[in-house]
C-alpha positions in Angstrom: -25.4 -20.9 -10.5 -22.0 -20.1 -12.0 -20.1 -17.2 -10.5 -19.3 -14.1 -12.7 -15.8 -13.8 -13.4 -14.1 -10.6 -13.9 -11.2 -10.9 -16.4 -9.5 -7.8 -15.2 -9.1 -9.3 -11.4 -6.7 -11.9 -12.7 -4.4 -9.7 -14.8 -1.5 -8.1 -13.3 -1.2 -4.5 -13.3 1.4 -2.9 -15.2 3.9 -0.5 -13.7 4.6 2.7 -15.9 7.0 4.1 -13.3 10.6 3.7 -14.3 12.9 2.6 -11.5 16.0 4.7 -10.5 19.1 3.3 -11.9 22.9 3.9 -12.0 24.1 6.7 -14.3 26.3 4.1 -16.3 22.9 2.0 -16.9 20.7 4.8 -18.0 18.0 3.9 -20.8 18.6 0.4 -20.0 15.5 -1.7 -20.6 15.0 -5.6 -20.2 12.0 -7.7 -20.7 11.0 -11.4 -21.1 9.1 -12.3 -24.4 6.4 -14.8 -24.6 8.9 -17.6 -25.4 11.0 -16.8 -22.2 13.7 -15.3 -24.1 15.5 -12.1 -22.5 15.2 -9.0 -24.6 17.4 -6.1 -23.7 18.3 -2.7 -25.4 21.8 -2.8 -24.1 25.0 -4.9 -25.3 25.6 -8.0 -22.9 29.2 -7.1 -22.9 28.6 -3.6 -21.5 26.2 -5.0 -18.9 29.0 -7.6 -17.8 31.5 -4.8 -17.9 29.2 -2.9 -15.3 28.8 -5.8 -13.1 32.5 -6.7 -13.0 33.2 -3.2 -11.9 30.5 -2.7 -9.5 29.5 -6.0 -7.9 31.9 -8.3 -5.7 31.7 -12.0 -6.7 30.6 -13.9 -3.5 31.9 -17.1 -4.7 35.5 -15.6 -5.1 35.5 -13.6 -2.1 36.9 -16.4 0.0 39.8 -16.9 -2.1 43.1 -15.3 -0.7 44.2 -13.7 -4.0 40.7 -12.1 -4.5 41.9 -8.6 -3.8 44.7 -8.9 -6.2 42.3 -10.3 -8.8 40.1 -7.1 -8.4 42.9 -4.7 -8.7 44.6 -6.3 -11.9 41.5 -7.4 -13.8 43.1 -8.4 -17.1 41.1 -9.7 -20.2 42.3 -13.2 -21.3 43.0 -13.2 -25.1 
């Protein structure tokens, strides 16, 4: 005797509520398509700028000159 499988049991539920975000990232939306590509509605440069400004780099924190690097962030040209 075969078990009756309910296809709805195995599908993940979609979360329709939007999470709280930083004011600089208002409207930011990111998703992964069926090919595994990341799709975003925000320019990657703007995201990187936000991360550089608001997130400490744990790998660089051990360096003696890390505080100087954070203060004088200059773009290489």
